[in-house]
Steps between C-alpha positions, in 0.01 A plus 500: 500500500130442540325239281136562413261237371263711286743480209477124501120503504487733198733284293255212431234746387751667265605163358135407438432834331808468277404143406147607410627788288750281315238234434264764367769640271593167350145372442395652167141379525515315167566141406861416429393349166349828380760694301559857611648792319853433378802728518393680181173622655669827595598578140797442272849470645763770447667276242172464306441878510855566381459250217175665386643852522818383324294370206313834485825700496653268238193532277513881531854509355422241232647184646198286409674275250289640213722807464804534273833386634667709763857529618451467876226509761450452870250516782544550875322622811488879501645509852800291393547700183655414167870561442646391167816559299355419158726417205387650168633511146691828473356753255148352487188663644294348779182572690491415870145454630403498868176410679388448857200303630389556857475821699703818509770584249854411399785698354667360187852612411695434181869599488662505158821670384521715812141625463229403750128501427254454787127428459225452755300180448155495662401153617194386305560791260618489139851380418781756474760494221856628469677495165872444472645616164846396384527263795826432681603143582357522854194679640407518868134449591361559849144490631438600861186543709379849577395515865302195610419372152428129478443253222707386206704694244606386153726631227563404141772611256414472132686614193323758284565695184470878542 
């Protein structure tokens, strides 16, 4: 095995270069007392966006607090979906409203007495409604993303008189 010395001579130069680069990267060129941009400079967090879109979807289906009473409601990320076994008063009529805030579309499904009704819900579009007449005790509600939809979906079940 033959030992050469040029590798040893190059090492100090490489160490100096690395030290200079690291020093340059860590020196921001501003006083440490001067505040810089905080973590929110890049925009709202995912949680803040979801909260905003959730409020938009809730408002679209009438969950603002100013609306008449409703039987049940919910909100969730479109990608996670909504899956509910809702208990209703048998024989009454209900309207199930769906809305999506974000991008893309969702598919809303209501199963009642063996019948299934499916509606497409455009995100940032108008709410979609499904009426359930002579309701059974239990109704199944599902909302799922279509493709790569993102945002928040909401539903609301309210009693109505036909």
